[in-house]
C-alpha positions as CSV (number, residue, x, y, z in Angstrom):
1,M,-22.4,-7.6,-48.4
2,R,-20.3,-9.7,-50.5
3,L,-17.9,-12.1,-48.6
4,D,-14.9,-11.0,-50.4
5,K,-15.7,-7.3,-49.7
6,F,-16.2,-8.2,-46.0
7,L,-12.9,-9.9,-45.9
8,C,-11.2,-6.8,-47.5
9,E,-12.5,-4.6,-44.7
10,T,-11.8,-6.9,-41.9
11,L,-8.5,-8.4,-42.9
12,G,-7.2,-5.2,-44.6
13,V,-6.5,-7.1,-47.8
14,T,-7.1,-6.7,-51.6
15,R,-9.9,-8.4,-53.4
16,T,-7.1,-10.6,-54.9
17,Q,-5.9,-11.6,-51.7
18,A,-9.3,-12.2,-50.3
19,S,-10.0,-14.7,-53.1
20,R,-6.8,-16.5,-52.2
21,V,-7.9,-16.6,-48.5
22,L,-11.0,-18.1,-49.6
23,K,-9.4,-20.7,-51.8
24,S,-7.3,-21.8,-48.8
25,E,-10.7,-23.0,-47.1
26,S,-9.7,-21.0,-44.0
27,V,-12.9,-18.9,-43.9
28,T,-16.3,-20.3,-42.6
29,V,-19.8,-18.6,-42.7
30,D,-22.0,-20.1,-39.7
31,G,-19.7,-23.1,-39.6
32,N,-19.4,-23.8,-43.3
33,V,-16.3,-23.4,-45.3
34,I,-17.0,-20.9,-48.2
35,K,-14.7,-20.4,-51.0
36,S,-16.7,-18.1,-53.2
37,G,-16.3,-14.3,-52.6
38,A,-19.5,-13.6,-54.4
39,V,-21.6,-15.1,-51.5
40,K,-23.7,-12.6,-49.8
41,V,-23.3,-12.5,-46.0
42,S,-25.9,-10.9,-43.4
43,E,-25.0,-8.8,-40.4
44,E,-26.0,-11.7,-38.2
45,A,-23.6,-14.2,-39.9
46,E,-20.8,-15.5,-38.0
47,I,-17.7,-15.3,-40.1
48,E,-14.5,-16.8,-39.1
49,F,-11.0,-16.8,-40.5
50,E,-8.6,-19.5,-39.2
51,G,-11.0,-20.0,-36.3
52,R,-11.2,-16.3,-35.2
53,L,-14.3,-14.4,-35.3
54,L,-14.3,-11.4,-37.7
55,T,-16.7,-8.4,-36.9
56,L,-17.2,-5.1,-38.6
57,S,-17.8,-3.4,-35.2
58,G,-16.4,0.0,-34.3
59,P,-13.1,1.0,-32.8
60,R,-11.1,-1.2,-30.6
61,Y,-9.6,-0.7,-27.3
62,F,-7.1,-3.0,-25.5
63,M,-5.0,-2.7,-22.2
64,M,-1.8,-4.8,-22.1
65,H,0.5,-5.3,-19.1
66,K,3.7,-4.3,-21.0
67,P,6.9,-6.4,-20.1
68,A,10.3,-5.0,-20.1
69,G,12.6,-5.4,-23.1
70,V,9.8,-4.7,-25.8
71,V,9.4,-1.3,-27.5
72,C,6.3,0.6,-28.2
73,S,6.7,0.7,-31.9
74,H,5.4,-1.3,-35.2
75,E,8.9,-1.8,-36.4
76,D,12.5,-1.9,-34.5
77,A,15.6,-3.2,-36.1
78,F,17.0,-4.2,-32.7
79,N,14.2,-5.3,-30.2
80,P,10.8,-7.0,-30.4
81,T,7.8,-4.6,-30.3
82,V,4.7,-4.9,-28.4
83,F,2.8,-5.6,-31.4
84,V,4.4,-9.2,-31.6
85,L,2.4,-10.0,-28.4
86,L,-0.8,-9.2,-30.1
87,D,-2.9,-11.9,-31.7
88,E,-5.7,-9.6,-33.6
89,V,-6.7,-9.3,-37.0
90,N,-5.4,-6.1,-38.4
91,G,-3.2,-5.4,-35.4
92,E,-1.1,-3.2,-37.5
93,K,-3.9,-0.7,-37.5
94,L,-3.7,-0.4,-33.9
95,H,-1.7,2.4,-32.2
96,I,-0.3,3.0,-28.8
97,A,-2.1,5.8,-26.6
98,G,1.0,7.0,-24.5
99,R,4.2,5.1,-25.1
100,L,6.4,3.6,-22.5
101,D,10.2,3.1,-22.7
102,A,11.8,-0.4,-23.6
103,D,12.7,-1.0,-19.8
104,T,9.4,0.4,-18.4
105,T,6.5,-2.0,-17.5
106,G,2.9,-1.5,-16.8
107,L,-0.4,-0.3,-18.2
108,L,-0.1,0.2,-22.0
109,L,-3.3,1.4,-24.0
110,L,-3.8,0.4,-27.7
111,T,-6.6,1.6,-30.1
112,D,-7.6,2.5,-33.4
113,D,-9.6,5.5,-32.1
114,G,-7.7,8.6,-32.8
115,Q,-10.0,11.0,-30.9
116,W,-9.8,8.7,-27.8
117,S,-6.1,8.5,-27.8
118,H,-5.8,12.2,-28.4
119,R,-7.6,12.8,-25.2
120,I,-4.9,10.7,-23.5
121,T,-1.8,12.1,-25.0
122,S,-2.8,15.8,-25.7
123,P,-0.9,18.2,-23.1
124,K,-4.1,20.3,-23.0
125,H,-6.1,17.4,-21.5
126,Q,-3.6,16.8,-18.7
127,C,-4.6,13.2,-18.3
128,T,-2.8,11.8,-15.2
129,K,-0.5,9.0,-15.2
130,T,0.8,7.3,-12.1
131,Y,4.0,5.4,-11.9
132,R,5.5,3.2,-9.3
133,V,9.2,4.0,-9.2
134,W,12.2,2.4,-7.7
135,L,15.3,4.6,-6.9
136,A,19.0,4.2,-6.6
137,D,19.3,6.5,-3.6
138,P,17.1,7.3,-0.8
139,I,14.4,9.8,-1.7
140,A,15.4,13.3,-0.2
141,A,12.9,14.8,2.2
142,D,12.3,17.9,-0.1
143,T,11.4,15.8,-3.3
144,A,7.7,16.0,-3.1
145,S,7.6,19.5,-2.4
146,Q,9.9,20.1,-5.5
147,F,7.9,18.1,-7.7
148,E,4.8,19.9,-6.3
149,Q,6.4,23.2,-7.4
150,G,7.7,21.7,-10.7
151,V,11.1,21.1,-11.7
152,M,13.2,22.4,-14.7
153,L,14.2,19.3,-16.9
154,R,17.5,19.5,-18.8
155,G,16.8,20.9,-22.5
156,E,13.3,22.3,-21.5
157,K,12.3,26.0,-21.3
158,Q,9.6,25.7,-18.5
159,V,9.3,23.7,-15.4
160,T,7.1,20.7,-15.2
161,L,3.6,20.9,-14.1
162,P,2.8,20.2,-10.5
163,A,3.2,16.4,-9.6
164,K,2.3,14.4,-6.8
165,L,4.9,12.1,-5.1
166,E,3.7,9.6,-2.5
167,Q,6.6,8.0,-0.9
168,V,6.4,4.2,0.0
169,D,9.7,3.7,1.6
170,D,13.2,5.2,1.2
171,Y,13.7,3.8,-2.3
172,E,10.1,3.5,-3.5
173,A,7.4,5.9,-4.6
174,L,4.3,6.6,-6.5
175,L,4.3,9.5,-8.9
176,T,1.4,11.1,-10.5
177,I,2.1,13.4,-13.4
178,H,-0.1,15.3,-16.0
179,E,2.3,15.6,-18.9
180,G,4.1,13.1,-21.1
181,K,7.5,14.6,-21.8
182,Y,10.2,12.4,-23.2
183,H,11.6,10.0,-20.3
184,Q,9.8,12.5,-18.0
185,V,9.9,10.5,-14.7
186,K,13.5,9.5,-15.2
187,R,14.4,13.1,-16.0
188,M,12.5,14.5,-13.0
189,F,14.3,12.3,-10.4
190,A,17.6,13.1,-12.2
191,A,16.7,16.8,-11.8
192,V,16.7,16.2,-8.1
193,G,19.8,14.2,-8.0
194,N,18.5,10.6,-8.0
195,K,18.3,7.8,-10.6
196,V,15.4,5.7,-11.5
197,E,16.3,2.0,-11.3
198,A,12.8,0.5,-12.3
199,L,9.5,2.2,-13.5
200,H,6.1,0.7,-13.8
201,R,2.9,2.5,-15.0
202,E,0.0,1.6,-12.7
203,S,-2.7,3.8,-14.0
204,V,-3.8,6.4,-16.8
205,G,-6.6,8.6,-15.6
206,A,-9.0,6.6,-13.4
207,L,-8.1,3.4,-15.6
208,E,-6.0,1.1,-13.5
209,L,-3.9,-1.9,-14.9
210,D,-5.8,-5.2,-14.4
211,E,-3.8,-7.2,-11.8
212,T,-4.7,-10.4,-13.3
213,L,-2.9,-9.7,-16.3
214,E,0.6,-11.2,-16.5
215,P,3.6,-9.2,-18.3
216,G,2.8,-9.7,-22.0
217,E,-0.9,-10.4,-21.7
218,Y,-3.7,-8.1,-22.9
219,R,-7.5,-8.0,-22.9
220,P,-10.1,-5.8,-24.3
221,L,-11.4,-2.9,-22.3
222,T,-14.9,-2.8,-21.0
223,D,-17.3,-0.2,-22.1
224,E,-17.1,1.4,-18.6
225,E,-13.3,1.5,-18.9
226,I,-13.3,3.1,-22.3
227,A,-15.7,5.8,-20.8
228,L,-13.3,6.7,-18.1
229,L,-10.9,8.2,-20.6
230,R,-13.6,10.0,-22.8
């Protein structure tokens, strides 16, 4: 493959832009600066752009420890987005598999594999999500049974699917749901007369947030982790 074509595919640039990148002497092939796009590169070649290795490998999968105050969007006029935390080539081609509110923290999944993310977000697959919830008022004794039976959310026509509530103390609980309705956890507690003060997603399906990731940090998923959500 020609080097300029390789750059077009990995950097998402035009042929003209690839030529400019090459002229800036920011591309190396096996450690050597290359300025000609006509150079043929093999599959085994190590091609770097500004010190970052470029590959034509398949879909990408990342987990992020989403901090509070950033929104799950590519662009926002008022708030920083999670994508400013990414240092990835063609990061704009990634999308979020299950968004979180701006003030919600925890496990966020990003990928460019549409089929994989569909399995997470599609209602028919009922992929579980577990949240740690902190409440404004003590948790009522019948809250777990109400959630197990399903509650009617304001503006909805059907009750929520059965959800599991594990109480940690009077004001803290773990809630596992099988849906992804708008502001669902907050609306569920509002429906039983309580208010969510803080919310943190701990897991999606069998995939748990890596405890070593600090807020704002991310890492690629392992093959085993990717398979957990297939």
